[in-house]
C-alpha positions in Angstrom: 1.9 22.9 -1.8 5.0 21.0 -0.8 8.4 22.1 -2.0 8.6 20.6 -5.4 12.4 19.2 -4.8 11.3 17.2 -2.0 9.3 14.0 -1.8 5.5 14.6 -1.5 3.6 13.2 1.5 0.3 11.0 0.4 -1.7 13.9 2.1 -0.3 16.7 0.0 -0.7 14.5 -3.3 -4.4 13.5 -2.2 -4.9 17.3 -1.9 -3.6 18.0 -5.2 -6.2 15.2 -6.4 -9.2 16.5 -4.6 -8.3 19.9 -6.1 -8.1 19.0 -9.6 -10.9 16.1 -9.9 -13.6 17.0 -12.5 -16.3 16.6 -10.5 -19.4 14.7 -12.1 -17.4 13.0 -14.5 -19.1 10.1 -16.2 -17.1 6.9 -15.9 -19.3 5.4 -18.3 -18.3 7.7 -21.3 -15.1 9.4 -20.0 -11.9 8.2 -18.5 -9.4 10.2 -16.5 -5.9 9.8 -15.2 -3.6 12.1 -13.6 0.0 11.8 -13.7 1.9 14.4 -11.8 5.7 14.7 -12.4 7.7 16.8 -10.0 11.4 17.1 -9.3 11.9 15.4 -5.9 15.0 13.7 -5.1 16.7 10.5 -4.8 14.5 8.3 -2.0 11.6 9.5 -3.0 10.6 6.5 -5.1 10.9 7.0 -8.9 6.9 7.0 -8.6 3.5 5.7 -7.2 0.0 5.4 -7.6 -1.3 7.5 -4.7 -5.4 7.6 -5.4 -7.3 5.1 -4.3 -9.4 6.8 -1.4 -12.1 8.2 -3.1 -12.6 7.3 -6.8 -10.1 4.7 -7.1 -6.9 4.7 -9.5 -7.1 8.5 -10.6 -3.9 9.6 -9.6 0.1 8.6 -10.1 3.0 10.5 -9.7 6.4 10.3 -11.2 9.7 12.1 -9.5 12.5 13.1 -12.3 15.2 13.5 -9.7 14.7 10.4 -8.2 16.5 7.5 -10.3 18.6 4.2 -10.2 20.8 3.8 -7.3 23.0 0.9 -7.3 21.6 -0.3 -4.1 18.3 -1.5 -6.0 20.2 -3.6 -8.8 23.8 -3.9 -9.9 22.4 -4.3 -13.6 21.3 -0.5 -13.8 24.4 0.1 -16.5 24.7 3.3 -17.8 22.1 4.4 -15.7 23.8 3.6 -12.4 22.9 6.5 -9.7 21.6 8.9 -12.3 18.3 10.5 -12.0 15.2 9.4 -14.3 15.5 12.6 -16.0 19.0 11.9 -17.4 17.7 8.3 -18.6 14.6 9.2 -21.2 13.8 5.6 -22.1 13.8 4.2 -18.2 11.8 7.3 -17.3 9.1 6.7 -19.6 9.1 3.1 -18.8 8.6 3.8 -15.1 6.0 6.6 -15.6 4.3 4.2 -18.1 4.4 1.6 -15.2 2.6 3.8 -12.7 -0.1 4.7 -15.3 -0.7 1.1 -15.9 -1.2 0.5 -12.6 -3.9 3.0 -13.0 -5.6 0.7 -15.3 -5.3 -2.1 -12.6 -2.7 -4.3 -13.3 -0.4 -5.8 -11.2 3.2 -6.8 -10.7 4.4 -9.7 -13.3 6.4 -10.6 -10.5 3.2 -11.8 -8.7 1.4 -13.4 -11.8 3.8 -15.0 -14.4 7.1 -13.6 -13.1 9.5 -10.8 -13.8 10.2 -10.3 -17.3 11.4 -7.4 -19.9 7.9 -5.4 -19.6 6.3 -2.3 -18.4 4.4 -3.9 -15.2 7.7 -5.5 -14.0 9.4 -3.4 -11.4 12.4 -1.2 -12.5 14.9 -3.4 -10.5 13.7 -6.7 -11.6 14.0 -5.4 -15.5 17.3 -4.3 -15.0 18.1 -7.6 -13.2 16.7 -9.6 -16.2 18.2 -7.4 -18.9 21.7 -7.9 -16.6 21.7 -11.7 -16.6 22.3 -14.6 -19.4 20.1 -17.0 -17.8 16.6 -15.5 -17.7 15.8 -15.9 -21.4 15.9 -12.2 -22.2 19.4 -11.1 -21.9 20.3 -7.2 -22.8 21.8 -3.8 -21.5 19.6 -1.7 -19.1 18.3 1.1 -20.5 18.9 0.7 -24.0 17.0 -3.0 -24.4 14.1 -2.0 -22.1 10.9 -2.9 -23.8 8.0 -0.1 -23.7 5.0 -2.7 -24.1 3.2 -4.9 -21.8 3.4 -8.4 -22.3 0.5 -10.7 -23.1 -0.7 -11.1 -19.5 -1.3 -7.2 -19.3 -2.4 -7.1 -22.6 -5.3 -9.8 -22.0 -6.4 -8.4 -18.8 -6.8 -4.9 -20.2 -9.0 -6.1 -23.4 -10.8 -8.7 -21.9 -11.5 -7.5 -18.4 -15.0 -5.7 -17.7 -14.6 -2.3 -18.0 -15.1 -0.9 -14.9 -12.3 -3.2 -13.6 -9.8 -1.8 -16.0 -11.0 1.8 -16.5 -9.5 4.7 -13.8 -12.1 5.3 -11.0 -13.9 1.9 -11.2 -12.9 -1.2 -9.1 -10.5 -0.9 -6.3 -6.7 -1.6 -7.0 -6.3 -5.4 -7.5 -9.6 -6.3 -6.3 -9.7 -8.7 -9.1 -6.3 -10.3 -8.3 -7.3 -11.1 -4.8 -4.2 -12.6 -3.4 -2.6 -12.1 -6.5 -3.9 -13.6 -10.3 -3.5 -17.2 -8.7 -6.5 -18.7 -6.3 -5.1 -19.4 -2.9 -5.6 -22.8 -3.2 -3.2 -23.3 -6.1 -0.1 -21.2 -4.1 2.4 -23.5 -2.8 2.5 -22.9 1.1 6.0 -22.4 2.4 6.5 -24.3 5.8 8.4 -23.1 9.0 11.4 -25.5 7.6 11.6 -22.8 4.9 10.5 -19.3 5.9 8.2 -18.1 8.8 6.0 -15.1 9.0 5.2 -13.8 12.4 2.4 -11.0 13.0 2.1 -8.9 15.9 -0.3 -6.2 17.3 1.1 -3.4 19.2 -1.9 -3.8 21.4 -4.0 -6.8 21.2 -6.9 -4.9 23.0 -8.0 -1.6 21.4 -10.6 0.4 22.1 -13.8 1.3 19.7 -12.5 4.0 17.4 -8.8 3.4 17.8 -6.3 2.4 14.9 -4.3 -0.7 15.7 -0.7 -0.8 14.6 0.4 -4.4 12.9 3.7 -5.6 12.2 4.8 -8.5 10.6 8.4 -10.2 9.8 9.3 -12.6 6.8 12.3 -14.7 8.1 14.1 -17.2 6.2 14.3 -20.2 8.7 15.9 -22.6 5.9 19.5 -23.7 5.4 19.5 -22.1 1.7 19.0 -18.5 0.5 15.2 -18.2 -0.9 14.1 -15.9 -3.8 11.7 -13.6 -2.1 10.4 -10.1 -2.2 12.8 -7.2 -1.0 9.9 -5.5 0.5 6.7 -6.9 2.3 4.7 -3.8 3.0 1.4 -3.5 1.8 2.3 -0.5 -0.3 4.6 -2.9 -2.4 1.4 -5.1 -2.7 3.5 -8.2 -1.7 1.8 -7.7 1.9 -1.6 -8.4 2.1 -4.2 -7.9 5.2 -7.6 -9.5 5.5 -9.9 -8.9 9.1 -12.0 -11.8 10.1 -14.7 -10.8 12.5 -16.0 -13.2 15.1 -18.7 -14.8 12.8 -16.0 -15.4 10.2 -16.9 -12.6 8.1 -13.7 -11.7 5.9 -12.7 -7.9 4.5 -9.7 -7.6 2.5 -7.9 -4.1 3.5 -6.7 -2.3 0.2 -3.5 -0.4 0.8 -4.2 3.5 -0.3 -0.8 3.9 -1.9 1.1 1.4 -4.1 4.5 2.2 -4.2 6.5 -0.3 -5.4 9.5 0.8 -7.7 12.0 -0.2 -5.4 10.5 -3.8 -5.0 11.5 -7.0 -6.9 12.3 -10.7 -6.2 15.4 -10.7 -4.5 17.6 -13.2 -2.1 16.7 -13.6 1.4 19.5 -14.9 3.2 19.7 -17.9 6.0 18.5 -15.9 9.3 17.3 -12.7 7.3 14.2 -11.1 7.8 12.1 -8.3 6.3 9.6 -6.5 8.4 6.7 -3.9 7.6 3.8 -2.7 9.8 0.5 -0.5 9.2 -1.8 1.4 11.1 -5.1 -0.5 10.7 -8.2 1.5 10.7 -9.9 1.9 7.5 -10.2 1.0 3.7 -12.2 2.2 0.9 -15.2 -0.1 1.7 -15.1 0.5 5.6 -13.3 0.3 8.9 -11.5 -2.8 9.7 -13.1 -2.9 13.4 -16.9 -1.7 13.0 -17.7 -2.9 16.5 -16.9 -4.3 19.8 -15.7 -8.0 19.6 -13.2 -10.5 18.5 -11.1 -10.1 15.3 -8.5 -11.9 13.7 -5.8 -10.0 11.4 -4.6 -12.2 8.8 -1.4 -11.3 6.6 -0.2 -13.0 3.7 3.0 -12.6 1.6 2.6 -13.7 -1.8 5.2 -14.2 -4.8 6.1 -16.2 -8.0 9.5 -17.8 -8.6 9.9 -19.2 -11.9 6.3 -19.6 -12.8 5.5 -21.2 -9.6 3.1 -19.2 -7.1 4.2 -19.0 -3.3 2.8 -18.0 -0.2 3.0 -17.8 3.7 0.5 -16.9 5.9 0.1 -15.9 9.6 -2.3 -14.2 11.7 -2.9 -12.6 15.3 -6.1 -11.9 17.4 -7.6 -8.3 18.1 -10.1 -7.7 20.6 -12.2 -4.3 20.4 -13.2 -3.5 23.5 -16.9 -2.2 24.7 -16.7 1.4 25.5 -17.1 1.5 29.4 -17.3 5.4 29.7 -19.7 7.8 28.0 -16.7 9.8 27.0 -15.1 6.7 25.2 -18.6 6.1 23.8 -18.8 9.8 22.5 -15.3 9.5 21.1 -16.0 6.3 18.9 -19.1 7.9 17.5 -17.1 10.6 16.2 -14.0 9.1 15.2 -15.9 6.0 13.2 -16.2 8.5 10.6 -14.9 8.1 6.5 -13.4 11.7 6.7 -11.1 10.4 10.1 -10.6 7.0 8.3 -9.1 8.8 5.0 -7.0 11.1 7.3 -5.3 7.9 9.1 -4.9 6.2 5.6 -2.9 9.4 4.3 -0.7 9.2 7.4 -2.1 12.6 8.6 -0.9 16.0 7.1 -4.2 16.4 4.9 -5.6 19.7 6.0 -7.8 19.8 3.2 -9.9 17.1 4.8 -11.4 19.8 7.0 -14.3 17.3 8.4 -11.4 15.1 9.7 -9.4 18.1 11.0 -12.6 19.2 12.9 -13.4 16.2 14.4 -9.8 14.9 15.8 -9.7 18.7 17.3 -13.2 18.0 18.6 -12.1 14.6 20.4 -8.9 16.3 21.6 -10.8 18.7 23.1 -12.7 16.3 25.0 -9.6 14.9 26.6 -8.7 18.5 27.7 -12.2 19.2 29.0 -14.3 16.7 30.5 -17.6 17.6 30.5 -19.2 18.0 34.2 -21.1 14.7 35.2 -19.2 11.9 33.4 -17.4 9.4 35.2 -14.5 9.8 37.3 -13.0 7.1 34.7 -12.7 9.8 31.8 -10.4 12.1 33.7 -7.9 11.1 31.3 -10.0 11.5 28.2 -10.8 9.3 25.5 -8.4 6.1 25.3 -9.1 5.6 21.5 -6.8 8.6 21.1 -3.8 6.3 22.1 -3.9 5.0 18.4 -3.7 8.3 16.9 -0.4 9.3 18.6 1.5 11.3 15.9 -1.5 11.6 13.7 -3.1 14.5 15.3 -3.6 17.8 13.7 -1.5 20.5 14.5 -2.4 22.1 17.8 -4.1 25.5 17.4 
């Protein structure tokens, strides 16, 4: 178990979830959502939904000793630079935000726009309360509303049961690019903003994770209202993989970590950058077979009720295994337990099958079996994408 006064890794949180989950729960009759509260510290993130990997949306965490740094908003008022446990009303709102994520609800910055409600992120709530031009002026934290708005209330009442209940549909599957169809989003041009997408390696091996990086840049002459974070975890960055036949697969993030996100100001020439190791999502692998793929990234947000979007892509080619060792490694690495290990960023010793498989493949790299081609001497090439992710040796 990690130090309770430190930030918990995704692997440690998932290990906790695996240890407390009630086996055999009948989701048609019983709703179960786990909220873990630990001290942590500043910079842990006030909270996040960390469990979307086996049964979606069953686990959220809140850090009592993270809080309200002035760098997140200029309008935290009496709560500025205090810890959550010192500001009860704001702490309750933040924890409730994560719980309502567990009911499959998205940020209001991506739906109707930031407001004083539970599903707007904490910095945006402070900004709404701190200005007189938003229609809802007040003081943070005393005027925080501990309610969801009409958008979220409508969703929770009228969406089908499996969409809302913890353990049902994958997070934000109903939203698919936000709650607004892509055809209704205003596509920003390069005279205003650009999005560049690159892959560390355009050619990857079968069974190798691909590192994808994207950068949003204000290429216009005026400040632009834009997300303060463009990561997958903030839910502003959305990834899809398109195979050679045109089949599209949305790649959902395992963790939703959004409490520092808001619609801020992107100055001319300023950029926001994010990256991910693309390998596996709950419904399968990003690259299941050799061939040509396209990775598409979109950044979607709403400003004053107007849905905005910018989209870009990069090619990926998955090599056919050319040696028996690479073929054997791919067969072992394309296993869901290994996929979970990568999604968690490693450090998940409770995934014993993944640990055993990765150690086996690493063993192949050290001891190439007799009779394999000389080209195999350096070991499986797919291990390149696991740099920094392999279990501790031993």
